[in-house]
DRENDREN-593736 format. One record per residue (C-alpha): x, y, z; residue number from 1. Coordinates in steps of 0.001 Angstrom, whole numbers, plus 500000, padded with zeros to 6 digits. Each point is the difference from the previous one (the first is absolute). Layout:
X | Y | Z | NUM
...
% end
This chain:
629515 | 888578 | 573306 | 1
503628 | 499388 | 497861 | 2
501750 | 496809 | 499479 | 3
503568 | 499664 | 500435 | 4
500863 | 500620 | 495922 | 5
497639 | 502848 | 499785 | 6
501714 | 500729 | 502900 | 7
503584 | 500488 | 498187 | 8
498745 | 500946 | 496917 | 9
498746 | 502936 | 502368 | 10
503028 | 500480 | 501770 | 11
502779 | 500514 | 496504 | 12
497417 | 502017 | 498252 | 13
501644 | 502864 | 498448 | 14
499218 | 503712 | 501386 | 15
499955 | 503477 | 500023 | 16
500674 | 502108 | 503649 | 17
499716 | 503729 | 500165 | 18
503350 | 501196 | 501552 | 19
498328 | 501101 | 502743 | 20
498858 | 496308 | 501064 | 21
503367 | 498274 | 499269 | 22
501679 | 500595 | 503594 | 23
496103 | 498382 | 501745 | 24
499993 | 497041 | 496831 | 25
501539 | 496348 | 501396 | 26
500894 | 497446 | 498503 | 27
500133 | 502410 | 496697 | 28
503483 | 498974 | 497737 | 29
501020 | 503904 | 497842 | 30
500736 | 499117 | 497002 | 31
499868 | 503112 | 497655 | 32
498236 | 503346 | 500788 | 33
497709 | 502185 | 496953 | 34
499145 | 502953 | 500175 | 35
495819 | 501049 | 498465 | 36
500750 | 502268 | 497219 | 37
497843 | 502286 | 500703 | 38
500323 | 501290 | 504213 | 39
503095 | 498394 | 500361 | 40
498632 | 497780 | 502732 | 41
502525 | 496795 | 501023 | 42
499211 | 496540 | 499770 | 43
502402 | 497099 | 501104 | 44
499120 | 497320 | 498128 | 45
501167 | 496678 | 501540 | 46
497523 | 496498 | 501487 | 47
498968 | 499177 | 503640 | 48
503165 | 497399 | 501462 | 49
502571 | 498419 | 497873 | 50
500152 | 500662 | 496313 | 51
500172 | 497470 | 497668 | 52
502780 | 499848 | 497679 | 53
497942 | 499508 | 496571 | 54
497450 | 502813 | 501230 | 55
502971 | 502559 | 500414 | 56
500242 | 499679 | 495929 | 57
496757 | 500841 | 500052 | 58
500294 | 502642 | 502168 | 59
502426 | 501917 | 498322 | 60
497640 | 501017 | 496844 | 61
496263 | 499304 | 500250 | 62
500086 | 501212 | 503776 | 63
500431 | 504092 | 499433 | 64
498659 | 499655 | 497291 | 65
497098 | 498906 | 501069 | 66
499788 | 501963 | 502831 | 67
500800 | 503277 | 497805 | 68
496152 | 499065 | 498406 | 69
498765 | 499648 | 503351 | 70
500608 | 503351 | 500807 | 71
499195 | 501781 | 497096 | 72
496910 | 498480 | 499532 | 73
499294 | 501309 | 504392 | 74
501236 | 503654 | 498529 | 75
497639 | 499974 | 496965 | 76
497031 | 499100 | 501640 | 77
500987 | 502764 | 502477 | 78
500367 | 497432 | 503335 | 79
503107 | 499950 | 502408 | 80
501735 | 496873 | 500365 | 81
500008 | 497206 | 502023 | 82
502341 | 499509 | 502588 | 83
500698 | 496084 | 499531 | 84
499353 | 498700 | 495965 | 85
499544 | 496584 | 498624 | 86
501860 | 499959 | 496979 | 87
499224 | 495754 | 499771 | 88
499251 | 499659 | 496606 | 89
% end
């Protein structure tokens, strides 16, 4: 069982959701989109729940790069992209 603190951290963890799954995402604050440089798959990057102001700075610089690295690794290992990717560090 998650404590209140753990639940808060979970809700505000950065995630990427495939474009096909975005309509089903509830309470998701979309910040930006990123494409896979290998196959063109599109992912929405954001947070479940409201995005905190200090998280936006990190979002703009670090998270798209992190997602791109994860997607490239999928291709190197010849595996399909997940529909939901946790970008938490």
